N, C-alpha and C positions, 0 to 999 in steps of 0.2 A: 704708241706701243714700241718698246725697245726690243729689237730682235737680237742685236749683237751686244750682249752684255758681258764685258770682261769681268771675271770673277776671281778673287784671290784664291789660289789653290787651297782646297780644303774647305772653302766656305760653303755652306749648304743653303743655296738659293734654289730650292727644289720646286719643281712643277708637279710633284706627286700629289698635291692636294687637288689637282684637276681630276685625278682618277679615283674611283671607288676602290679602295684598297682591299685586296684579298685577305682574308683572315690569317692565311699562311704566310703572307709577305713579311719579310723582316729586313732591317737595314743591313747594308754591306759597308763596313767602315775600314778604310786604309788610314793608318796613323803613322806617318813618317816612315813608310816602308822602304827598305832597301834590299837589293838582291845582288849578291856577288857569286861567282863560280870559280872553282880552282882551275887554273891552267898551268901548263909547264912554266915554272919560273915565277909563279905568283898567283894573283887573283885577277879576275875580270869583272869589274863592277858594271852591272847592267842597269839598274834602277837605283835612284836616290831620292830620299825625302818625298815619297809619293803620298799625298794626304788628300782624301776626299771622302765624302759619305753619300752613298746611294740610298735615298730614303725609301721606305716601304712602298712598292708600287711604281717607283720611278724607272724610266728607261734612260740608261746612260750609255753612250757610245765612246769608244777610245779610238782615236785615229792618230796616224803618225806614219813616217817613212818605214820601209822594210828594215827589219833588224833593229828597231829602236826599243823593243822590249814589250810590245803590246801583248803578245801571247804569254810572255813570262809573267806579266801583271795578272792575266786571267788565270794562269796555272797557280799563282799564289793564292787567289781567291778560292780556288778549288781545293786547296791543300795538297796539290800535286808537287809543289816546290816548297822547300823549307826556306823561308825568308831569313836573311842574315841581319836585318835591322828593322826596328819598328814592330807594328802589330797589325794583323788583319782580323776583323771580328765579323762573325755572322750573328746578328743580334747582339746579345751580350757576351757571347762565347768566342774566345780567341781561337782562330784556325790553327790546328796542330796536325791535321790530316783530313781525310775525306769526311764530309758532314752530310748526313742523310737529308738535310733540308736543302741541299744544293744539287741542282740538275745541270748537266753540261751538254751542249749541242755543238758538234763539229762541222767542218766544211764537208766532209764525206758523211753520208748517212750511217755508215757502219751497221747495216742490217745483217742478220744471219740468213744466208740464202736458202737454208733448208726449212725455215720457219715461215708460216704465213704472216701477212701484214698484222693481223690481230695478235698473233703470238709475239711478234717483235715488239708491239706496243706494250704488251703485258710484261715484258722483261723489265720495264721501268717501275712496276708496282713495288711498293714497300714490301720487304719480307714479312711474312705472316699475314698477308691480305687474304681474307676469306674468298673462296672461289666465286660465290654469287656477287660479292662486292667488286671483285676484280673484273669479272665479266661485264658488270654494269659500267664501271669506269672506262674500260676499253671501248665499249659501244659508244659511250658519250663522247670520248675523245676522237673516235674515228668520224663521228657525225660533226664534230667541231671543225676538223680539218678537211671535211668533204670527201672522205674515203669509206663511208659505210658500205658501198657496193663492192669494195675491193678487200674486204676483211679476210677472205680465204685465198687471195692471190699470193703468190711467192714474189720476192723482190725482183726476180728477172722478168716478171710479167707486167711491171709497172714502170713508169717513166722516171727520169731523174728527179723531176719536181715532186712527183708523188712520193718517192723514196724520202726526200727531204721532209715532206709533211709527216710521214711515218715517224721519222726521227724526232721531229718536234713533238708529236703526240706521246712518243715514248718518254721524252724528257719531262712532260707535264704529268705523266701518270702517277708520280709520287707526290703531286700537289706541292711543288717546291716552294720554299721561301725565297730562294734566289735562283734565277736562271742565268747561266753563263753561256754565252754564244761566241764561238771563235770562227769568224768568217763563215757563217752558216749558209749563206747563198752565194759564195764566191765561185762555185763551179758551175752555176746555172747559167742558162742563156738569158739575155736581157729581159725578155717578156716574162719568163718564168720567175726571174729574180723579182721583178715588180709585183707579180701576183703573190709571191711568197712574203714580201714585205707587208702587203695589205693584209694577208692572212695573219701574220704575226700580230698586227695591231688589232684585227678582229678578236683573236684569242686573248690578247691582253685586255681588251675591253671587257670580256666576259670573266676573266680570271686574272686580275691585275697584279701578278707577282713582281718582285724587283728584278730588273734585267740589267746585266752588264754585257755589252755587245762590242766585240773587237771587229773592226772593218777597215779595209783599205779605201772604201768608197765613201767620199765626203758627202755626196748627195744622199746616199742611204742614211748616213748618220744624221743628217739634218732632217730628213724626212721622218724618221722613226723616233728621234730622241727628245727627251726633255732637256738634257744637257749634253754637250760634246766636250770631251777632254782631249786636248791636243798634247800628245806626248813627243818629246823631241830632245835632241842633244845640242848643247851650245857649241861643241866641236866634234869632229868625228871620233875622237878618242875618249870623250867625256861620257859619263852615264846619262841615261835618259831621265828627265824630270818632267813635271807638268809645266808646260809652256803657257797654257791658257785654258780656261774653262768657259764655254760659251753656252748661255742659256737660250733656248729656242722658244721664244714666247709666242707660240702658235698652238691653238688647240687642234686635236685630231678630229676628223681627217683633214690633212693639209693639201693644199694645192701645190702640186709639184713644180708649177710654173710661177709660184709666188715671186714677185720681183725682189723683195728684200732677202728671201732665202737664196735665190739665184745669185744675188750680189755677194752674200756671205759665203756661198760655195766658191765663187771666184777668189775671194779674199783668203779663204783658208787654203785653197789650192796653191795660190801664190806663196803663202807662208811655208808650205810643204815643198816648195821648189818645183811645182809642176806647171808647165806652160799650158795655158788655157786651150790652145789649138790641139794639144796632144792629150788632153784629158778624156 
């Protein structure tokens, strides 16, 4: 079994066929995407020639050093940034703005403090959802994330891990074709983070949408993902490009102590310039 498969950027060696794909799941395609921003005296190129396809139901993580453009890439997928080169597509449609098939989860839960847990989840429902249908969806999602007993609680009455579960349920309320996650567990303590990773996999098994996850945590990327994209710069001044795409050839659930995954973690940390003792 080959765990560490170096893949040509953009090549689609997906593990999505392991998953029962949700009927809502759609591919997310980056085709030679570039992103530049205007700065005094010129432009600053952040991303160059980013090409890959997340197949329906696939989980892809993006790792890289701070400031290399990971969140910029995610914002391009969400339609929050207007890219300056190439194309991003959700299914067959080019991304030109917000797409109702896309849901986003952030590092902070961003719950409305005056609304109940159930009401916060309901904010993710598509416009025009009938009341009975919406209530049934919220009830199902709260059960899915283990918060049925907290439906009437306010955000201040639940823990940070619970709040992140509410945020995940809200993102899933629209039955997204693509779920974008920007460091969703980064602010959690280690044990809660592990529990949330397992919860995400449980949710994905039941409703396997396409997921693009940005994370600084190499171990998290290897534990969750079918493929891991390493984003990086050739020099400090150059734009970020895809340095490598790694296929993680292990079915879920995975053993966190798997020797080959542990070795690959060390290899990727070294590529990112992280000393093992400091990891």
